One Martini backbone bead per residue (centre of mass of N, CA, C, O) as a GRO file, in nm:
protein
   89
    1MET     BB    1  -2.776  -1.954  -0.944
    2ASP     BB    2  -2.695  -2.153  -0.666
    3ILE     BB    3  -2.750  -2.058  -0.346
    4ASP     BB    4  -2.698  -2.321  -0.189
    5LYS     BB    5  -2.408  -2.368  -0.286
    6VAL     BB    6  -2.289  -2.103  -0.189
    7ALA     BB    7  -2.368  -2.135   0.109
    8THR     BB    8  -2.204  -2.392   0.153
    9LEU     BB    9  -1.923  -2.280   0.073
   10ALA     BB   10  -1.966  -2.039   0.301
   11ARG     BB   11  -2.105  -2.148   0.555
   12LEU     BB   12  -2.423  -2.089   0.536
   13ASN     BB   13  -2.727  -2.010   0.716
   14LEU     BB   14  -3.019  -1.979   0.538
   15THR     BB   15  -3.299  -1.840   0.489
   16GLU     BB   16  -3.551  -1.810   0.271
   17GLU     BB   17  -3.539  -1.500   0.263
   18GLU     BB   18  -3.231  -1.479   0.208
   19LYS     BB   19  -3.227  -1.641  -0.054
   20VAL     BB   20  -3.399  -1.445  -0.217
   21GLN     BB   21  -3.224  -1.194  -0.176
   22PHE     BB   22  -2.949  -1.314  -0.280
   23LYS     BB   23  -3.045  -1.401  -0.558
   24THR     BB   24  -3.110  -1.121  -0.661
   25GLN     BB   25  -2.824  -1.006  -0.622
   26MET     BB   26  -2.669  -1.214  -0.794
   27ASP     BB   27  -2.818  -1.165  -1.059
   28SER     BB   28  -2.728  -0.869  -1.081
   29ILE     BB   29  -2.423  -0.915  -1.085
   30LEU     BB   30  -2.413  -1.116  -1.327
   31SER     BB   31  -2.539  -0.921  -1.528
   32TYR     BB   32  -2.311  -0.715  -1.519
   33PHE     BB   33  -2.086  -0.905  -1.616
   34ASN     BB   34  -2.217  -0.963  -1.889
   35GLU     BB   35  -2.201  -0.669  -1.983
   36LEU     BB   36  -1.888  -0.649  -1.968
   37ASN     BB   37  -1.832  -0.882  -2.180
   38GLU     BB   38  -1.939  -0.692  -2.430
   39VAL     BB   39  -1.690  -0.538  -2.425
   40ASP     BB   40  -1.452  -0.395  -2.629
   41THR     BB   41  -1.090  -0.499  -2.574
   42SER     BB   42  -0.948  -0.465  -2.822
   43GLY     BB   43  -0.623  -0.324  -2.795
   44ILE     BB   44  -0.602  -0.362  -2.484
   45GLU     BB   45  -0.402  -0.341  -2.231
   46PRO     BB   46  -0.313  -0.487  -1.966
   47MET     BB   47  -0.374  -0.413  -1.611
   48VAL     BB   48  -0.338  -0.341  -1.269
   49THR     BB   49  -0.367  -0.021  -1.297
   50PRO     BB   50  -0.498   0.297  -1.389
   51VAL     BB   51  -0.247   0.394  -1.226
   52GLU     BB   52   0.048   0.520  -1.201
   53VAL     BB   53   0.318   0.349  -1.039
   54GLY     BB   54   0.564   0.474  -0.809
   55GLN     BB   55   0.877   0.487  -0.657
   56LYS     BB   56   0.992   0.701  -0.394
   57LEU     BB   57   1.325   0.700  -0.336
   58ARG     BB   58   1.576   0.730  -0.131
   59ASP     BB   59   1.880   0.769  -0.050
   60ASP     BB   60   2.120   0.542   0.084
   61LYS     BB   61   2.258   0.690   0.367
   62PRO     BB   62   2.483   0.712   0.592
   63VAL     BB   63   2.449   0.779   0.952
   64VAL     BB   64   2.574   0.961   1.215
   65TRP     BB   65   2.514   0.930   1.546
   66GLU     BB   66   2.530   1.127   1.833
   67ASN     BB   67   2.291   0.957   2.021
   68ILE     BB   68   2.347   0.640   2.069
   69ASP     BB   69   2.328   0.610   2.380
   70GLN     BB   70   2.030   0.686   2.406
   71VAL     BB   71   1.919   0.460   2.231
   72MET     BB   72   2.046   0.214   2.398
   73GLU     BB   73   1.883   0.265   2.666
   74ASN     BB   74   1.607   0.133   2.537
   75ALA     BB   75   1.734  -0.135   2.538
   76PRO     BB   76   1.727  -0.445   2.679
   77GLU     BB   77   1.961  -0.536   2.469
   78VAL     BB   78   2.322  -0.524   2.422
   79LYS     BB   79   2.566  -0.539   2.139
   80GLY     BB   80   2.745  -0.300   2.151
   81ASN     BB   81   2.576  -0.109   1.887
   82LEU     BB   82   2.339  -0.331   1.925
   83PHE     BB   83   2.057  -0.494   1.907
   84GLN     BB   84   1.937  -0.755   2.107
   85VAL     BB   85   1.788  -1.059   1.994
   86PRO     BB   86   1.612  -1.317   1.966
   87PRO     BB   87   1.603  -1.598   1.816
   88VAL     BB   88   1.479  -1.701   1.490
   89VAL     BB   89   1.321  -1.997   1.335
   0.00000   0.00000   0.00000
């Protein structure tokens, strides 16, 4: 891997010492990826995450608030029983 090209793309100004250090690190990383490419993954389904993820949603039920007047006191502007906000374009 050409460390000068990567540094240019990343807009980094590297010293010669940093170039040697980063080249060693990049070679190590790329070597590991090559090792991973050798693993047989045939028959394995692609996945987004190794852990099953599900959403636990509560039922959306309307609730009548007893203290709506107290809530509206905190609003800078009110229209009826709603918060009034400036229009967004």
